[in-house]
N, C-alpha and C positions, 0 to 999 in steps of 0.2 A: 311394654313396661319390664322392669329388672325383675327377675326371678328369686325366688327365696330357696335357700338350701336346704330346709328341712324336709321338703317331700323327698329329694334324693337321699336324704339321710336316713329316712325311715324304709327304704327299700331292702329287703332281706336279700343278701348275697352270700353265698356260700362256694362258690367255684368261678372258674374262668367263664363257663357258660352263661351264668347268671349275670356276671360283669358285663358281658358284650350283648346282654339284652338291654342294657342301660343304654339309650341312645345317644347321650351326651358322652358317655364314656367310650362309645365305638367311635364316635367322631375323633375324639382326642387320640384314641389308639390308632386308627387309620391315619390321621394326619401327622401322627409321630412316627409309624412305620416309613411311611412314604419320605418324610423328612430325611430319615437315617439314610434310607437307600440313595436319595439323591445327594447327600453329603458324601457317601461312600463312593458314588460314581464319579462326581466332580474332583473330590480330592485324590482319586487315583489318576483320573484324566490329566488333571494339571500337574501332578508330580511325574507322569510320564512326558509330558509336553515340556516341561522346565529341564527335564534331564537330557531329552532330545536336542534341545537348543543350546544349553550351557555345558553339559556334561559336568556339572559340578555338584558333588555329593551335598555339599551344604545347602546350596540352594534349592536342590530336591528335596531335602528334608526339612526344609522352611516351607515349601509350597505345599507339602503333606500336612504337616502338623502347626504350621506356624499361626495359624487361627486361635490356636489355644492360649497363646501370650494375650491376643485381643479381648479372648473369653474372660482371662482373668482380669484385666483391665476393667472390661464392664462388670464384673461380679464386685470390684472394689469400690466403683464409683457410682453407678446409676442401676444397681440390683434393687433398689427399694421401688423402681417402677414397676417391677413384677408384683408388688403389693398394692398397687392402685386400685380406685374404686372402678374401673372398667377393664376388667381383665381380658373379656373376649375381644374387645376393641384393640387392645394393646396387644393381643397374641395375633389377630389378623393383620393388624398394621406391620408387625415386625416379619411376619411370614411373607408379606409383600415385598418389604427390603430384602429378604433373602431371595426372593424370585427376581428382581432385578439385578442383584449381584451374579447371582448364577447365569442369568441370560446374558448379560454383560460378557462373562467369560467366554462366550460361544462365538464372540465377534474374531473372525480371522484377522491376525495380523496385529494384534493388540498389543501394545510395550510390555515387557515383563513388569516394569516397574507399575502400570496400571492395574496388571494382574494381581500383583502383591498387595497393592491398595485397596482393589476390591475384596481381597482374601482378609484382611485386617478388619474391613467394614463387616464383613459377613460374621467372623468372629465375634466381634463386639456385640453385635446385636442377637447372636444365637445364644448366649450369656442370659440375655434378658428375656429372649423367647422361651428357654429351657425353665427359669424360674417361674415365669407367667404360666406356663403349661402345668408344671407342678403344684402350683397354687390353685389352679382350677381342678386339678385332680382331687385334692382335697376336699373339695366343694362338690363336686360332681356324685363321688361314690361315699357311701357311709365310712364312719371311721373306723368301723371293726374290718372293713375290706380295702383299706388304703394299701397295708403291706401286700396284700394279694395282688392289686393293681399295679404297684411298683415292680412285683415280682414278673408279672407278665409283660411289662414294658421292657424290663432289662433281658428277659428272655427274648423278648422279639428285637432288641436292639441287637444282641450278638448274632443271631440267626440272620438279619438282614445285613449285617456287617459281612459274613461269610457268603451271602449270595451276592451280594453287591462287588465284592472283590472278584468274585469268581465270574460273574456277568460282565464285570469291567474288563477282567482279561481277554475274555472271547471277544468282547465287542471291538477293544483297541486292535485285534488282529485283522479285522475287516473293514474298521472305520476310522476315522481321524478324531484325534480329541475333541475338536470343536463340535462333531456330530455326537459325541457320548456328552458334551457339555448341554445340548438341545435335549437329549432324552432326560437328562438331570432337571432341566428347567420344567419338562412337563410334568415330572414326578412332584417336583415342588408346588407346582400351581394346582395340580389335583389335591395335594394336601392342603393347600389354602383353601380352596373352596369347601372340601369336606368339613373342615374346621368352622368356617364361616355360617354354613347351612346348618350343622348339627348343634352346636355349642348355643346355649342361650347366654344372655348377659346377666351379670351378677353385680349389684352396686350396695350389697348391704356389709361390706367391711368397713370397719372403724380404723381409719388408718391416717398419718400425718401426711403432709404434704412430702412427695417423694423427691429425691434428689441426693446430692453427694453427702450433705450432714447425715442426713436420716439413714443412708448406706453404711457410713463410717459407724455411726452409733450402734447399728445391728451388728456388724462386722465385731465390733470390740466387744460387746457383749457374749458374742458367740465364743470369741477365742480367749476370754477370760476364764472360761471353765477348763481346767487342766484335762480332763476326761474326754471332752469333745474335742479341745486342741490336738492331743496326741492321738485321736482316730481320724481325724481329717489329715493330718501329716503322714500317717501311715497309708492312707487312701492316695494321696497324691504323689509322695516322693517314689516309692518304689514302681510304681505304675508309669510315672512321668519317666524315669530312667527307661523302662523296657520299651515304650512307646517310641522314645529317642532312638533306639537302636532300630526299632522296626521300620523307622522312616529312611533308614539307608538300604532298603532292600531293592528299591526300584536301581539305585546306582549300582549294588553288588551283584544282582542278577536280573537284568531287566526283563528276559524271557520268561522269567519264572517268578517275579514278584506278585503277582497276582494270587498264585498257589501259595507263596510263602504268608502273605497277609490274610488269606482266607484260612489257611491253618491255624495261624496263630488266633484269629477270631474264633473260630470253631474250638479251639483250647479253652478259651475264657467261657465260652458258652457251657462246654462241658464241666468246667470247674464249678461255674455257678450253681448250675442243677446238681452237680454230686455234692456239694458242701452245702449248699442252701436245703436241698430236698432230703438227702439221704443220712447226713450227719446230725448228730444231737449235739444240743449248745455245749455240754461236755467234751464231745469229740472234737467239737469245732476249737474250744479253748486250748486242748492238748496238742492239736494238730497246727496251730496258728504258726508258729515259729517254723516248722519244717515246710509248709506251704510258702514261706517267705523265700526259703531257700530254694524250693523248686522252681519259683518264679524266675530265679536268674541263671539256672543250670543251662537251659538250651541256648541261651543268649553268650554266657560264658565260653560254650563249645563251638561257637560260630567262626573266631579266629582261627581255628585249628583246621577248617575246611577250605577248599579253594571255592573262589567264586564262579558260577556258571556263565561262561563266556561263550559267545557266538562263535562258531567255527567258519570263520570268514576272513579274508585278506584284509591288512590294515590299510585303511585309506586316509591317513593323517597328512601325508605329503606326496600327491601324485605327480608323476614326472611324464616328460613326452614318451608316448608309445605305451604306457602302462594302462590297465584295462580300467574302465569307468567305477567310479565310487561304488561301493557295496550297497544294495538297498535291502529294506526289509520286505517282507511278504505283504505287510499291510498296505493298501493303497493310498494312505496318507504319505507313508515315507517313501512311497515310488513315484510321487508326482513331482517331475521336475519343473522350476520355475518358468513360467512362460516367456519372460523378457530373457532368460539366458538362452533358451532355446532359439528364439528369433535372432537373437545376437550371434550366435554360433554359427547360424546359416547363413548369416550376411558376410560373416568374417570369412567362411572357407571360399578357396577359389574355385572357379568354375571348372567342371569337368571338361578334359579334352583341349 
């Protein structure tokens, strides 16, 4: 039977520990944490793989954050699905779609066109999954604890991004990107199972039939208010520009991209904690303009620094008698294709 939200709304919640005692919130929180970790690992692995195969900063950046365009498309077309009358079923189904998409990236030899197609599919359904998860969160925790629950999820998102980029950089020194995709698949699958086991179904929502028309009606009502429109634009535009710069880290400094991305996530986490927990509302209002400028200062200083390049000979135009192409320490980069090895042995003249 579908559950009622009145019971969960009556639970007294005063802190993070009280929130985590709520079984449904703990399940949503654990699933969200594993999903963020999986997305971080898979995004970093895909960016590294595309950069190695194409040496194109544009394609590398698109592989890292191109899913955001599909996320916007999902929010503009079918976001009303998140308000359907079976949110748990919808969330589990969307998690399964993400699981299949990440698992498909682990297939060796998959064409880049297919990888980018999977990336767009994943981004499209991730927007619906995020909306469904936040809608469930509003029903799982009391109204007075919703801000606290969102705060915990935001902090966890920043922390998992730091950990994901750091761990991803270490893993890619010893494993291939395809093996990192397998780890991300395992995390996504674990998150799906946790959500399916811990969250109950809820069908008391009074909503119209989801679809394109309902989504556009809701978005139009949202953007018709000048205050909300200005707030959303201030959230999207500056952060979007900064993320676009961060997407170039892998091409800019491949050996240190993990450290750069982890440092950026750590800075965002520190800023959230400082401004959200230590500043008063008046202090946040006074510092808002200065904080916007501070957001862009590190990026503006990047062109004045030299990229961190590997100290190894160039291998773009080998000539007879030259040393073999330089290889990375990673086992993935050091594995020569089997066919080329066989052909080279067959074509070499016999000794003596």
